[in-house]
Every structure is written in C-alpha cells, then in structure tokens.
N, C-alpha and C positions, 0 to 999 in steps of 0.2 A: 269377312265371311258373308257370302251372299245368302239370300233367302230363297226358300222353295217357292215355285210359282204358285201364287195364291193371292188373296186379298187380306190385308190387315183389318182389324176391327175399326179402323178409322172411317170407312174402308178405302183402300187404294187398290184399284182393280189390277189384276195380273192374269197371266195365262192359267186357266183352271186345271183341275185334276182330270183324269186319274193321275197323271204324272207329267212332269215337265219334259220337253224334248231333250234328247241326250246332249244337245249343244248347250243346255242350261243345267247340266248335271251338278254344277257347283252350287246351285241354289239350295241352301240347307236350312235356313230359318223357316219354320212352319207356323203359320198363323191361321186365324179363322177365315172362313169364306162366308160372308153374309150379304147376299144380294138376291133380289127377286124373292122366290119362295123358299129361301134358306136351305142351302145345301151343305151347311157347315159340318165339318168333321170334328170328332171329339178330341180334346186335348188330354195329355197327361196332366196330373194335378200335383202341384207343389205345396208342401206343407212347411211352415216355419220350424226352425229347430227347437228342441225342447228347452224349457226354461232352465237357466243356470243362475247361480247367485249373483253373477256380475251383469246379467242382462237387465235391460230396462223392460217394464211391462209392455211397452209399445212393440219392441222387436220380438217379444215372446208370444204376442197375441196372434191368433189365427183368424183372419177375416174370412167370413163365409159369404159375403155378398158379391164377390167378384171384384171388389175394389182393390187397388194395389196395396201390398203390405208395406210395412215400414222399411223393409230392405229393398228400396227402389233406387233410382239414380242419384238422389241427393239426400243429404242429412244422414248418411250411414257411415259405418266405420269398418275397416277390415277385421275379419275374425276368422282365423285359420285353425282355431281349436277344434278338436273332434267333438261331436255332439255327445251329450250325456244320455245314459239310458240305452235300451235296446232299440234297434232299427225298426221302424214301422214296416209291416209286412209289404214286400214288393217295392220298397222305396230305397233310394240311394242318397246318401249325404253328399252334398256339394259344398266343399269348404269355401268360406268367404275369401274375397280377394279383389283385385283390380284387373280389368282387361280392356282391350281396345274394341269398342263396339262399332259396327259398320264394316264396310269393305270398299277398297279401291281396286279390287281385282277386275280384270277385263270381263269376267262373267257377272260382275255385280251390276246393280241397277243404280241410276242416279240418286234414288232416295235412300241408298245405303250411306250416303255421304252427308255431312262431313264425318270423318273418323273422330271419335271422342272417347275419352277415358271414363269408365264407369266402375264404381266401387260398390261391392255388395257384401252383405252379411251372408253367412252360410245358410243353407236351406235344404230340405228334403224334396225329392222329386221322384215320381214313379219311374221305375226302370223301363217300363213299356207303355205303349198307348193303352187306354181303357178298352177292354175287349167287349165283344158282344155278350159274352158270358157275364162279365161284371156289370154291364149296363142292364142286362136282363134281371139280375139280382136286385138292382135298385128299383127298376120298374115294378117288379113283382112285390117288393116290400112296401112301396109307397103308393102304387096305383098311378104313378106319374104318367101324364100324356104329353108327348113331345110337340114341338111347334109343327112339324110336318104332319102329325096325326090330328091336328086341329084345323078346322075350316077357317079361312081368313074372314074377318069381319068387314063388311062393306064400309062402315063408318070409319074404321081405321085406315082403309085404303084411300077413301075420298079425302081424308084429312091431309094426306101427303101429296095430293095432286093439285094442279093449278085450278082456280075457280073456273067453272064452266066445263070441266072435263066430263065427258059422258061416263056413267058408271059401267063397270064390267058386267057382262052377262051373268045372271044368277047361276047358271049351270057350271061356271068355272070356279065358283066360290066353294071349293071342296078341299078336303085334306090332300096335300100334294107336295111335291118337291121337284128338284131338277136332277136329271140323270144324264150321265155322260153317254153319248151315242156316237160312235165313230161314223163319220160320213163315208160315202162311197169312194171318194177320191180327194185329192188335194183341194183345200179351200183357203181363202184369205184368212189370216190370223187376227184380223181386226174386228171380228164379230163373233162373239162366243155362242151365238144362237146356232152357228153351224155345227156345233158338237154338243151343246147342252139342250136337252129336251124337257119341256114341262110335262110332268108325268103324275096324273092323279093316282093316289094310292101308294106312292113311293114314300117310305119312311125307314126307320132303323131296322125294323123287322123284315122289310121288303125293299132292300136297297136299290134294286133296278126296276121296281114297280110291283104291282099287286101279285104278279105271277112268280116273283122271285122269293127267295127265302134265305135266312142265315143258317139253316140247318147244315151242319158240316163246316160252318165257318165260326164256330164259337170262340176260337182263339184269334180271329181276325180283329183288327180295330173296329170299333163301332163307328158307323158313318150315318149321314143324314140326321145329324143333331145340330141344333142351333147353339149360339152362345148362351142363351137362356137355359137350354137343356144342360149344357156343360156346367154352368154355375149351380144348377139344382143338384146335379149328380155330386159335385164337389162338396156341397153343403151336407148332403146325406152321408158322404164318406168321411166327413170331418176334415176336409182339405180345402184347397182353393186353387184357382188357376195360377200358373206362373206369370210373372210380369214379362214383358217383352225382353227386358235386359236379362232377367234370370234365364229365360229360354235360350237366348243366344249364348250366354255364358256356359250353360250346361251343354248345349249342342256342340260347342267347340271341344269339349272333353279335355281341356287343358292345353289345346294347341292354339294359342293366341296368334292370329295372323294367318293361319293355314286356310286355304280356299275351300277345303272339304272337311267334313266331320271326321274323316279317317286320315287326313293329312294332306300331302301335296300331290299324291299320285292321281292321275286322271281316272275317270270311270272306266273300268275294264269292260270290254265288250264280250269277253269270254267267261270271266268270273266276276260278275257285277257285285259291287260293294253294297248296293241298295236296290230297292224295287222302284224303278223309274221308267218312264217311257223310252223305248228304244225303237228306232226306225224313223218314220216320217209322221210327225204330229200334224193333225189328229186322226189320220185315216189308216195308218199302218203301224202296228206295234209288233215287232219281231218276237216279243216275249222271251228274249234271251235270258232274262232274269227269272223266268219260270212263271210269271204271272201277268195277266192282262189288267186286273184291278188290284185289290189289296192282297197282301201276303200275311200269313200268320205272324204274330209277334215273335221275336227272337229268331226269325229265319236267317237274318244276316248278323254279322259280327257287331258287337257293341262298340261304342266309342271309348275314349280313354277313361271316362267316368263310369263305364259299365251301363250306359244307357243305349237302348235300342231304337232304331228307326228315327234318329234325329235328323235324317235326310231321307226323302222319298217316302213311299208307301201311302201317304195320306197327308192331309193338311190339318193343322191343329189350332186350337184356340189359345190365346194368351190375353193378358190384361195389358193394355197400352198405358204404361206409366213409368 
C-alpha cells in the first residue's frame, strides 16, 4: 500500500498538499509534514486498548509524550480478542494481527520497500480526523498556542544554520506558516516553492492567511498544526499519535495487499472515493470531488474498519516506530 503525498516525520520530502495528483491516487498512507515554518496537518489519535487480566502493564499503558507504544513492530504478540468495556467516544477498535507493511505496487515509492511482516496488538483509533471544533475545544480549555501562532526565535534558527550564515531580517520573525497557492500555469514539480507560499498570520484558525477563517468549517479536519501541537492535543485528550505501522494497518481496513484503502478499483473520476487533487497539479484542480481544499469529515465512505479519510483530504501525523 502506497502513502499519501507528504513527508514523514523522518522527514522524507514528498509532493505536498492540498492533494496528490490523480496519477498518485493510490498513495494512502498519511503522515506529518514538517518543513520550513511547519505546515503539518493534524492526525487522528490512537489509544491503547483497555487493560485486561492477561495484559502486561506495558501493553496497557497509554504514552502521552508522542513516543511509540508497546504495540510497535517488534516484541509484540497477536491479539484478536475484542476489547473489554465500552468504546471510547468517536473511536474504533482495530483488532490485533499481522500484515504486510509497504508496497511494491507501480504507484508506490521506493521507500515503501522492502515489504515486511508486522505484528501488532489491538488498539483504538479515532474514526475521523481531529476537527476544527475538537481542536478549538482543546485550545479554549488549555490556552494552548500552536507553533504557527508563535514567532520563531532567532537563536533557534541560527543554531540550525552553518556558521557564518547571515541572520534573517527581523521583520520576517513573525508567527507564520506555509499556504498552498496554485500557480498560474504548469510548473516543474521539483521545487515546492512554486505552490507553497510563506504567509504571516496563517494558523489553524486562519488556514489560508489572516483574512481567512474556519467559520463554517467546524467539521473539517484541523490544519496548520505541527507535530508538537498534535502531541499536545493527544495528551489533553488522553490519547496518543498512532505509530507508522498502526496507521498503515488501520488504513488498509483489512485489505492486506490492496493498492487503495477502498480496494483494487482505481479512483473514479465521476464518483471519487476520496478528496484528492484532480486535474493538473498544482495549477488546475477540476474539483470533481467537490472540494479544492479539505472536505468535512465523513464526506466519503469509510474503509473496512469504519475509518474515514484514510486516503486523501489531508496529511496526518504519526509516530515513526
């Protein structure tokens, strides 16, 4: 199974959002985007399964720091039992098991190889992306200020640059983020600056810049949040980010080896299965799926596990582990 066009938290650069070209519609794994002024989009949060008498304390614990949980790629056991207790609100139980991680599909990328077997314990994961409404509840309850809402510090920037590099001008050290801006016409795809614009005042409340708003988009996935913001939200919610393996396993929806989250059928041009770039990237989007940017959660059919938007619509955070 291929990944959505994005960058992992390693990070490994890929074609950025809002969506991959339709020729890359098979790219379904969604990870964080963390480069430059942090344009990363919010992940769903995975929680460990409730404690049961046969569980070890390690597998029942819930890490809140963003570190991988015990149910990662090694040292785990299959566990297909149903979870005990009531389902957490808005979450879906993913039964433990083994799957083939990676892809040798023609739409896949070289870093999807080699294919390898991964065994996971069961876990809970949110059925949808974290929405603007949910993130607003977090921000209001805690007073949290996101990365994009914070001016970068000169000393932190200079510490990452080669000795002798001139410092940036003081006027650009302001709260900011990157915003997708479609160019006038076709451009080479080897320079993301052709479609990403540095935008002071862009943040989760103002996704396209200070003159934009999330009013009317309360049920859209929250965007313009960094990995640090995602971890902070998860800690507040009593959850954690899913690991890379958990994310891919959940995204497959039980279809081990299928190229798409919905199966083997190619992306439909008339009845799209997901919100993805259609037309000529990055300058012409036909919007056949109904949206130029994000769509409300649950707009498209869920995968086999009942999870929404496991392909398209946004890029998400995961823990590499």
